C-alpha positions in Angstrom: -1.0 76.0 -32.1 -3.0 77.2 -29.0 -6.8 77.6 -28.7 -7.4 81.5 -29.3 -9.5 82.4 -26.1 -11.4 86.0 -27.6 -11.7 88.0 -23.8 -14.0 91.4 -24.2 -12.3 94.2 -22.7 -14.1 97.2 -22.1 -13.1 101.2 -21.6 -12.7 102.3 -18.0 -15.3 104.5 -17.0 -14.7 108.2 -17.3 -11.0 107.2 -18.9 -9.8 106.7 -22.6 -8.2 103.2 -22.0 -9.5 99.8 -22.8 -9.1 97.3 -19.2 -9.2 93.5 -18.2 -7.7 92.1 -15.2 -4.6 90.3 -14.6 -5.9 87.4 -13.4 -8.4 86.9 -16.2 -5.8 86.8 -18.6 -3.1 84.7 -16.5 -6.5 82.5 -16.0 -6.6 82.1 -19.7 -3.1 81.5 -20.9 -2.4 79.2 -17.4 -5.4 77.0 -18.8 -3.2 76.5 -22.3 -5.4 79.3 -24.2 -3.8 82.2 -26.2 -5.5 85.4 -24.9 -6.8 87.4 -27.7 -8.4 90.8 -26.4 -11.1 91.8 -28.3 -12.1 96.0 -27.7 -15.9 96.4 -27.1 -16.7 98.9 -29.1 -19.9 101.1 -30.4 -20.5 99.7 -33.6 -21.1 95.8 -33.9 -20.2 95.6 -37.8 -16.6 93.9 -37.0 -17.9 91.1 -34.8 -18.7 88.9 -37.5 -14.7 89.1 -38.2 -13.9 89.0 -34.4 -15.9 85.8 -33.7 -14.3 84.1 -37.2 -10.7 84.6 -35.9 -11.4 82.8 -32.5 -11.8 79.6 -30.8 -13.9 80.3 -28.0 -15.0 83.7 -26.0 -15.0 84.8 -22.0 -16.8 87.9 -20.9 -15.0 89.1 -17.7 -17.1 90.6 -14.8 -17.6 94.5 -14.9 -20.4 97.2 -14.0 -24.1 96.9 -14.0 -26.2 96.5 -17.0 -29.0 98.5 -19.0 -32.2 97.4 -17.6 -34.1 98.4 -20.7 -32.4 96.0 -22.4 -34.2 93.2 -20.3 -37.5 95.0 -19.8 -37.4 97.3 -17.2 -36.8 100.1 -15.5 -33.9 101.0 -13.3 -34.9 101.1 -9.6 -32.4 103.1 -7.1 -30.3 100.1 -6.2 -29.1 100.3 -9.9 -25.2 101.0 -10.7 -23.6 102.7 -13.5 -23.9 101.1 -17.2 -23.1 101.4 -20.3 -25.7 100.7 -22.9 -23.4 100.2 -25.9 -21.3 98.4 -24.6 -24.0 96.1 -22.9 -25.4 95.4 -26.8 -22.3 94.8 -28.2 -21.3 91.9 -25.7 -24.8 90.7 -26.1 -24.3 90.7 -29.6 -20.9 88.8 -29.8 -22.4 86.3 -27.5 -25.4 85.7 -30.1 -22.6 85.3 -32.9 -20.4 83.4 -31.4 -23.4 80.5 -29.9 -24.3 80.6 -33.5 -20.9 79.6 -34.5 -21.2 76.9 -31.9 -18.2 78.5 -30.0 -17.8 77.6 -26.5 -18.4 80.5 -24.1 -17.5 81.3 -20.6 -18.7 84.3 -18.9 -17.9 85.8 -15.4 -20.1 87.7 -12.6 -21.4 90.7 -15.3 -20.3 88.0 -17.8 -22.7 85.3 -16.5 -25.5 88.0 -16.6 -25.0 89.5 -20.0 -25.3 86.0 -21.4 -28.8 85.3 -19.5 -29.9 88.4 -20.7 -28.7 87.6 -24.7 -30.7 84.6 -24.8 -34.3 86.4 -23.3 -33.8 86.0 -19.5 -33.6 88.9 -16.4 -31.2 89.7 -14.2 -32.4 91.0 -9.9 -31.1 94.6 -10.6 -30.3 94.8 -6.5 -30.3 91.7 -4.4 -31.0 93.6 -1.1 -33.9 95.6 -2.9 -35.1 92.8 -4.8 -34.7 89.4 -3.0 -36.3 88.3 0.4 -33.6 87.7 3.5 -30.6 87.3 0.9 -26.8 86.3 1.9 -24.2 89.0 1.6 -23.0 88.9 -1.8 -20.4 91.4 -1.7 -17.5 90.2 0.8 -15.5 92.9 1.9 -12.7 89.8 1.9 -10.0 89.9 -0.6 -10.7 87.8 -3.7 -9.0 85.1 -2.9 -11.0 84.6 -0.2 -14.1 81.7 -0.3 -17.1 83.5 1.8 -20.3 81.8 0.9 -20.8 77.8 -0.6 -23.1 77.0 -3.4 -25.1 73.6 -4.2 -24.4 72.0 -7.7 -27.1 71.0 -9.7 -26.5 67.0 -10.5 -26.6 66.2 -14.3 -24.6 69.6 -15.3 -21.6 70.2 -17.2 -20.3 72.6 -13.8 -21.1 68.7 -11.8 -18.7 66.6 -14.2 -16.1 69.1 -13.5 -16.2 69.4 -9.6 -17.9 66.2 -8.9 -19.6 67.3 -5.9 -23.0 69.0 -4.8 -21.0 72.0 -2.5 -18.4 74.3 -3.4 -17.2 77.0 -1.7 -16.8 80.6 -3.8 -16.0 84.0 -3.2 -18.7 86.6 -4.2 -18.8 90.4 -5.4 -22.3 91.0 -7.1 -25.3 92.9 -6.2 -27.0 91.8 -9.7 -27.8 88.3 -10.4 -30.1 86.1 -12.8 -33.5 86.0 -12.2 -35.2 84.3 -14.9 -33.1 82.1 -17.0 -33.2 82.9 -20.9 -33.8 80.3 -23.7 -32.1 77.5 -23.5 -30.5 78.3 -20.2 -30.2 76.3 -16.9 -29.3 76.4 -13.5 -26.1 74.7 -12.6 -25.7 76.0 -8.9 -27.5 78.2 -6.1 -26.7 79.8 -3.1 -28.1 78.9 0.3 -30.4 81.6 0.0 -31.4 80.5 -3.4 -30.0 83.0 -5.8 -28.7 81.4 -9.0 -24.7 81.5 -9.1 -23.8 79.4 -12.2 -26.0 78.9 -15.6 -25.4 76.6 -18.5 -26.6 75.9 -22.0 -28.5 72.2 -22.1 -25.0 71.1 -24.4 -23.0 72.8 -21.7 -20.6 74.8 -24.3 -21.9 77.6 -22.7 -21.4 78.6 -19.3 -22.0 81.6 -16.7 -20.3 81.9 -13.5 -21.1 84.0 -11.0 -18.2 83.7 -8.5 -14.9 85.0 -9.7 -12.9 81.4 -10.1 -10.1 84.0 -11.8 -9.4 85.5 -8.3 -9.3 81.8 -6.7 -6.7 79.9 -9.5 -4.7 79.3 -6.2 -7.4 76.7 -5.4 -7.2 74.7 -7.8 -10.1 72.3 -8.2 -13.1 73.8 -10.2 -12.0 77.1 -10.1 -9.1 76.3 -12.5 -11.1 73.5 -14.2 -13.9 75.9 -15.8 -10.9 77.8 -17.5 -8.8 74.2 -19.0 -12.7 73.0 -20.2 -12.9 76.6 -22.0 -9.5 76.1 -23.5 -10.4 72.1 -24.3 -13.2 72.9 -26.1 -12.0 75.7 -28.0 -9.1 73.1 -29.4 -11.8 70.6 -30.5 
């Protein structure tokens, strides 16, 4: 039986439809997992049952996160957010972690993981960080446009066995202060945090979009294979 990978899906802004990228689903499926779509809802009452019916959790990219949830007021560069979605996802992450389920978050997913454990994010890198790289590429998602440095001794390093990776980039927020039990596993040349993980490595957050780099193989496919492998144990 394939490991069941719970994949959070959100209501499209201004629409009445839940959405998730086909690339997210394909990345999980091609890694050997069974995608199980979990709608983000207004009430958190069903989360215990949802967590009980999956073997791992995946949080995809998406919109900005309500700043009040990490103790800040919104600045001018802050984009749109949906507070109820943020609350639901953070509670889902906490309950999945309490059950020791492996968790992978991509882009916004990485940031939500960090906030769920008490961390913070930069609301808008160009406005809040000195001399940043371009972190919002105009190029297609399959193009890698900057590098990251991978920290030795991390689960991410074990996957790539290298200190330098090339990645794509589509964000203006990023992890600022890591949350409780969260450590940095990769940074961009400008110092922006590009990946985080829990001390035991079962929770991993990736700022770039590996689901769009599946044709490149390597660590971009390995993070999904690892999620599925951990889910099957």
